[in-house]
Structures are given as structure tokens and as C-alpha cells.
C-alpha positions, 0 to 999 in steps of 0.5 A: 746568383745569376746576376752576380755571375753576369756582373763578375763576367762583365768586370773581367773584360777582354784580355789585355793586348799582348802587342801593338807592333810586330817588334813586341813579339817573338817566335816560340815552340813552347806548347805547355808545361805538362805532356808532350808539347816540348816533344812535338813543338809547333811554332807560334807567336809569344809576347817578347820578354814573357817567361812562358815556363815560369808557371811550370815551376809550380806544377806537378807533371809526370815526366814524358819520354820524348822518345815514346811520343809519336808526333803528327808532323816534323818539327817546324822550320822557324826560318819560314816564320816571322813574329807578328802582332795581329789584332793585338795578339802575337802570332807566327806568320809564314813569310810567304803569307799573302795576308794577316787580316781580312783588310789585307785582301780584296775581292776582284772579278777575273775571267774564268779559266776556260779555253773557250773564253779567249780575249774579247769573248763574253764570259761570266766572271769569277770572284777571287780574293787577292792581296790588296797590293796585287795588281788590278785585273784587266776589265771583263766583258760581262754577259747578260746571261750570267747567273747572279752570284751569292754575296761574298767577301774577302777573308784572310785564312791561315795567311791566304786570301780566300772568298767567303760566300755568305747569306745576306740575311744572316747576322754572321758575315 
């Protein structure tokens, strides 16, 4: 039985791609057939031409009165987002986002924000993640007394470039 289950799971494979380019996606606020999803919409990306409500015709749902549903936040402003194809899945990306994927970010060393570290003095640099298309920071005079920093990489989290420190012995980076 266990082997049969594994074989069946192996045959399923990854889901088919939703998109190959941004033009294959649209913005959607549909959050599901049943419940208060339509009462408290959230913006997300969806494949262009997909009828998200088609499955709702066969479902039996209780009618939800939106006037009685308390939303955690105001409705999203769709003008702040663009549809994007990220890793072959449709997503809603803020127009002000720095990145979509980790490859859009790079790790750089910048001088610390410290008034004692004026130009030309010896200060330990700080790792910072920034978009690849941002300008190159000026060179830093390294001190011999700087403590070693843990290994890090640049990542894209919620549209912003972030520094992620990791354990070099760990398989997850």
C-alpha cells in the first residue's frame, strides 16, 4: 500500500505553470466560493481567462451577509498593484516593489549609520540587500578589528530586498 501511494504521488508531479510572462496574468480579488472572501477581498494574481467562479456553481454554500462580516483591513487599492508571473505562478506585485525573486537582489557592504564613522575613518561595514539595478555603493575602508559576520544572502520577501543570515552547515539556505 505504501509503495502504491508513493507511485501515485510521484505521477502527480508539480502543478502546471499558470504563466510564462506577466501578460498571462490579471489582478483578482476573488477569495473563494464560500464564506466571507468576497466581503473582505484581498488582491492576488490569477491566470488570464480563468473563470475562478466556475466551480462555485456546483458548491452548496451558506449565504453570507457581508454587512455582518468584520474585515481585518480596508479593501485593497488595485491601482497600487500589477499582475506578474513569478516562478510560473501569477501574483499581485506592488508597483513600488524592489524585487520579485531573489535574483533581483544583491548583497552589498555599506558604511554603518554612525556619526563617528565619517569619510575616511575605519569602520566595520554592514551587509545590506538592495535591488540589482541600484547604484554600486562607494568602497569602504575595512578595519582589522571587525568581527566576522555570519554568512548571508540577499532574498526577496514581500517585494523588498532583505538580508538573510544562514548557518553554513545547514542544508536550508
